[in-house]
N, C-alpha and C positions, 0 to 999 in steps of 0.2 A: 278600093282602098278605103278602110275604115278610119274613122276620126282617130282612134288610138294610135294609128300608125303615123299620123302627122306630128309635126313639131309644134310646141306651144304657140308659136307666133301664128301658125295656121289654125290650130284648133279654136283659139279665141275669136277667130272671124267666121269659121264655117261650121262647127260642130252643132248638130241639133236643128239645123235650119238651112234652107236654100232660098225659098221664096214663098210668099203667101199663096196658097192654092186658089184663093178667090181673086184677089186683086193683082197677084203676082209681084207684090211689093218686095223689094230686096231687103229693106230695113224691117226688123221684126216689129209687127203692129202691137200697140198697146191694147190689150183686151180688157178694158176698164169696165167689167160687168160683174154682177154678183152671181148670175145664174145662166143656165143653158137650156134651150128648148129641146125637149126629148122627142124622138120620132113617134113614139107610141108608148102605151102602157108596158109593153114587154121590154122595149129598150130601157125604160126607167128602171124596171124591176131587175134587169140584168146588170145594169150599172151599180145598183145599190148592193146586189148580191156578188159583186166582183166577177160575174160570169163574162163580163165584157168590160174592158178599160175605156174610159172616156170621162168627159167633164160633167160634173154634177153641180158644184157650187164653189165659188172661188176661195172659200175658206179651206177647202181641201185640194183643189187644183185649179190651174188657170193656164191657158196656152201660152201667154208671154212668160210666165214663170217656168213653164215646162221647157222652154228653149234654154233659159238660164240653167236650169237643173241638168239638162242634158250636156250643156257646154262645160259646166263645172265638173260633172262626172268624167267627161272625156279628158279634161285638163289633168285630173288627178289619177286617171287610170282606173277609175271605178265603174261599177255597173249601173248605178242610179243615184240620183241626188234628190234632195228635199229642201226647198226654200222655205224659210221661216222668217218671223218678223225682226229678229235681232240675233246677234252673236250670243247674248245671254239665253235666248230661247233655244238656240241650237244646243248649247251646253246642257240645258235643263232637259230637253228631249232626249239627248244622247244617254242620259242617266235614267230617266223615267221609262224609257222603252224597254229597259232590261230589269230595273230595280223596283221592288215593292217594299212596303213597310216590313221591317225586320231583316232586310237585306243589307249588304255593305259593298263598297267598291273601294279600290286603292288608287290614290292619286299622288302624283308628284307634288312636292312642297313648292316647286317653282312655278307659280301661276300668276296670272293677272289678278289684281285684288278683288275685283268683282266676282271672279270665278271662285277664289278662295272663300269669300263670304258666303256665296250660294251653296258651296259644298259643306262648309264647317257649321253653318247656322240654319239656312233655310231647308236644306235636305235633312238635317237632324230633326227639325220640326215635323217633317213628313214621315219620320221613323226610319230614315235611311242614313246609315253610318258611313262617313268618309274617313278612310284610314290614310293619313299623310305619310309619305316616306321620302327620304332624301335621294334624289336620282343619282347623287354621286356614287351610290352603291346600288347598281341595277338589281342585284339579288334581293334587295329589300322588298320588292314588289311580291315576290314569291313567298317570302316569310310572312308577310301581312295577310296572306290569302288563306281563306278557309272555305268550307262547303257552301257558305252563304254569299261569297264574293262573286258578283256578277260581271265585273269589268275592271280594267285598269285605264287610267287617264293621264295624259301629259300634254305639255305644249312643246312644239318643235323648237321654237326660239322664245322662251318665256320672257315676258315683259314684266319687270324691268331688269331681271337678273342676267338675261341675254347669254346664259350658258346652255348651248344646244343639248337637247335631250338625246340620249343613246338609244335611238328607236330600234335598231336592229337587234341589239343585245337584249333589250326587254321584250321585244316582239317574239324572239326565239323562246324565251321562258314562258311567255303567254301561250304560245302554240303547244308546248309541252304539257302545261297544266290544263289547258282548255278554257281560257278566258280571253275575250277580245281586248286588243289595245286600241283605245280611242285617242287620237292625236289631234289637238287644236293647232292648225297650220296658219292661223291668221297673219302672223308676222313674216311668213316665209313663202308665199305663193310663188310658183315658177322655180324659185331657187331650191326648193325641196319638194319632193313628191313622197310623202310619208308611206303610201302604200308600196312603193318600190322597195322600201326598207323593212316591210313586214307589218305595218299598221293595218288594222281591219276596218276602222271607220275613221274618217276625217271630218272635222268640223271647222267652220270658219265664222268669223264676223265679217260679212261682205261689205259692211260699213267702211272697213279700212282700206286695204290696198286693192281689193277686187273692184270697188267703185272708183276710188282714188280722187273723187271730186268733192267729198264732204257734203253731199246733198241728201243722202238716203241711208236709212237704217235698214239692216237685213242680216240674215244668217243663213248658213247652208250646212246640211249633213250630206256626206258622200259615202256610199256603201261600196266596199272593195269587192263584195261578193265571194270573198275567199275564206270566210269563217264558216265552219260546218256547225250550225246551230243544232241541227237534228242530232248529230253524233253525241252531244253532251246532254241530251234529254233533260233531266230534272233540274240541271243547273240553270236552265233558261225557261222557267214555267211561262213567261209572257209570250214566248214564241212556240213552245211545244206542248202546252196544256190548252184545253178548250177555253176560248175566250168568252165569257158570259155576255160581254158587251157587243158581240158581233156574232150572234146565233151559234155560239159554241165553236167557232172557227179555230182550227189549229193552224197557225200561220205558216209553219214550215211545210205543211201539206196543202193548204188552201191556195197558196200562190206558186206552187212548184212549177206549173206550166209556164209561168212568166220568167223563170230563171231563179238565180240565187238572191232573191230581193225580199226575203221575208222580213228582215229588219227594217228596211226603208218603207215597205208597204204598210207595216203596223204603225210606224210613226206617223204615216200620212193619214190613214183611215181611222185610227184611234186617237192619237194625241192632237193632231191638227183638228179633227172633228170635235173633240171634247174640250180641249183648252183654247183652241181658236187662234193661236199665235201665228197667223198667216202673214206672208209677205204681200205687200200691196203690188198689184200689177205694174203700176207706174214706177215703183222702186225697182222691180225686176228689170224693167226696160232700162232704167238708169244704170244698173249693174252690167247689163249687156254692153251699153256703150262704154263703160269703164274697162270692161274685159278686153275690148278690141285693141287697147294700147298697153294692156298689163305688162307683157314681156318687155316692151321698150321702156316703160316706166321703171320697172324693177331694176334694169341695167343702170339707168341714170340714178335712181335711189342708192344702189349699192356703191357706184363709183363716187358719188358725192359724199356718202357716209364715211367711206374709207378715208378720203382726204380730210374730212372734219376730224376724224378720230386721231389721225397722225398729227395734225396741227395741235389739237387739244393736248395730246400726250407731251408736247414739248413746251407748253405755256407755263410760265413761272407761277401763275396763280392756281393752276389745276393740281390737285393732290393725286388723283387717280382717274383712269378712263375705263369704262366698261364697254367693250366691243369685241365680238368674237374674233375679228381679224387681228387683234392685238393680244389675245390670250396665248398662253403657252401650256405646255405639258398635256395632261389628259383633256382639259377643256378645249384646247385647240385641236387635238385629234378628233374629238367628237364633232366639233364645228366643221372641220374638213370632211368628215365622214358623211354628213347629212346635207350640208350647204354647198351645193355643187356649182352654183353660178353666181357667187357673191355672198357676202355676210350680212346682207339685209340693210334696212334703213335706220335702224335704231342705234343710238349712241347715248350712253349715260356717262356722267362724270361728277366728281365731288370736288368742290372748290376748298382750298386750304383754310379759308376763313369761316367755313361752316354754313350753317342754315341761313344766317342774315346776309352773307355774301351770295348765297344762292338766290335769295329773294331779290337782292339788288340786281343781280344778273338778269333775272326774268323780267323785272320791271324795266330794264334799260334796253331790251330788245326792240327793234323798230321794224324789221321785215318778218321775223319769225312771229307766228301767232301763238298766243298763250291760250291753249285750248285743251280740253280733256279728250284727246283723240290721237290716233296715230294713222299713218298710211295715206294722208292727203298728198296730192301732187305738190302742194305748198309746204314749207317747212314749219314745224310746230315744236313747241317747248312746254314743259310742265314741271312742277315740283310735286312728285308723287306723294310724299309723306303728308302733305296738307291738302291733297285732293283725291286722286284715284285710289290711294291706299289708306286714306284717313280713317275709314271705319274699322281698320284692323288694329289690334293691340301693337304696342312697340315691339314686343317679341315676334308677333306674326309678321309685322312690316320687315323686320331684320330677316326672318326665314324666307321671305320672298325677294330679298335683295335690295330693300328700301332702307337707306340710312337717312338721317335728318337732313343732311345737306346735298342729297342726291338730286341731280337734274337730268331729266330725260329729254332727248332731242329725237324727233322723227324728221330725218333729213329729207327735203323735198327734191324736186327736179329743176330748181332754178339754176342759174349759172353759178358755178362753184365760187367764182370770185365775189359774187354779191352775198353768198351764204357766209363765206369766211370774213367778209367786211363786217357784217352785222354781228357775228360772234365776237370778233375782235374788239369792236367799239363797246359792246356790252360787258366784256370781260375787264376792260380798262375801268369801268364804273363799278364793277362788283366789289 
């Protein structure tokens, strides 16, 4: 029985590891090392030439991180994973692995503010153009695509707009044109598996729900193995043309004996090698611990968030609530299509008295933490316009779903009565 045949609750405990071959430890050891002893000069040469797979240097691979990568790939239904230093580096690698100066990619407008800034400004400085389109019209991705378009990008449950992305509809068009759809699934682990809906690459900030403990920064890329890079030749020169930085290797050919992993191997041996955004082995260990309870936590997150959303929707001081389970029409249809086991932990709302009421609400919370994060086991709250999305213009904030008085909650796994009590007392003072 393969890991892919198990349910998520089993995968997060067993995929990629049984016991340490030396000590027989059941817990995954922390391999806190920079380097690895080679057997001899031939072994070293074979590793560097990719004639044999193995450990060279922790900037590129590490045994502890390898277990996490295998476990994440199994959870997502992919063929391989790559752990990196943060969710931002995962998004950056996802683009740079296919795009060079002069290329472009198409992205949904509904993004986390840091990703929007990365795409609109930093990528532009690298000579890579991001073309933003409204996912309300899935056909917009195809209209924005030309011969220099290397990929499409979206978030499953964009933070803070929380309107689920139409993965299957856009992925079907991507397959017809011959571009990969990359989906950031940070806000929806377990409750959505983008690869099942047609996505080709999945990225994560493991900092969030994967860890759940708020102690470690990290990111992950998962390759579905389902995109035929070789078929589309010149559209993907980074994978199909000789790579001058690796002895002229053509990645779709060089790694073919390993399976359909050209994308993830290039990201590892080129981008990790050259840019160095490696995940700490200790952080990988922390994420492995978090994964063991991930399915259980996601159930509690979803149940509590649903209760919070319904209470807020009836509160006299609340003007509106943003939550997939309360949406109607096409937005609700999309949410139901991709979110199979709950609507997530995130809830947004606008107070009737605007931005000042929002600030008073935040300052009056006693149990909720006021932090720039989501996905902790504990409940969190923030005012995005003055924090996570503050680098964006007012127009760009509105495009991503941030209004001046918008408050975002990441509802934790505490007892629902305690969560509601804290929200209610803060609303009384708002």
